[in-house]
N, C-alpha and C positions, 0 to 999 in steps of 0.2 A: 150543853156539852157538844163537842164536835170531834169526829174521828174521820180520817181520810187516808186513802192509800192509792197510789197510782197503779200499782200492779201487785195484787195480793188479796187475800181474803180477810174479812173481819168476822169474827165469831164471838158471841157473848152468851154465856149460859147462866140461868137463874139470876137475872138482873131485875132491878126495879128502877125505873126512871122517875125522878122527882122534879126534873127541870126539862125544858125543851131540848130536843136532841136532833142533831143533823149528822148522818153517817153516809159517806160517799166512797165509792171506788170507781176508778176509770176502767179497770179490767180485773174483775174478781167478784166473788160471791159475798153476800152479807147474810149471816144467819144469826138470829136473836131468839133466845128462849126466855120468856118473861116469867118472873116470879109472881108478879101481881099485874093486874090490868093497868093500862096506860091512863095517866091523869093529865099528861102534858102533851103538847104537840111533838110529833116525831116525823122527820123526813128521812127517807131511805132512798138512795139513788145509786145506780150503776150504769155505765155506758155499755159495758159488755160483761154480763154476768147474771146471776140469779139472786133473788131476794126471798128469804123465808123468815116470816115473823110468826112465832109459835106462842100462842097464849097459854099453853099448858093447862087447858081446862078452865082458865079464869074467864070472867065475863068479857065479852067483846063488845065494846061500845065506842061511839065516836064517828067521825067523818073520815072516810077513806077515799083516796083518789089514786088510781093506777094509770100510768101512762107508758106505752110501749110503741115503738115503730112497727107499723103493720107488716112490713116486709122482713123484719128482723126478730121480732119478739112475740110473746103471747102472754096473756094474763089469765092466771088460774086462781080461783077463789072458791072456798066452800060455800059462799053466800051469794044469793042472787043480787045483781046490781040494780040500783034504782034508776040509773041512766047509763046507757052505753052509746058511744058515738065515735065516728071516725072524723078527724079534723085534719086539715092540711097545715103543716108547720114546716117552715123552711123548705118548701117544695116537696115534702114527703108526707105520705098519709100516716097519721098517728092515731092509735086507739086510745081513747080516754074513757075509763069506766069509773063510776062513782057509787058509793054506798054510804048511807047514813042510817044507822040502826042502833038499837040497844038489844043485844042478843045474849042468850045464855048458851054457851057451848056445852054440849053433853059429852061426857066421857063414854067411850065405847070400850067394852071389855071383850 
């Protein structure tokens, strides 16, 4: 499945993805609330915006790679990364953080 917007937000609530998914915005936020844990590859990308992927208490598992320009963005995750690095890409420093885990998210009341 693909979804894309040049300028605008993409928001999906209580969804289950059963096929590989690619969601992009040029200028806008992406917010996804999952009904079930992911079982397929998902790529989320924005040139200027925020991305929030909420597992809603479901098991978090898989490989995650987060990339942001060091001078323009930041990466926030509730989990410790396995690898954090700064790489040069197109003459700009880019942060790349990776995580591969099988984790159980606890619900806090």
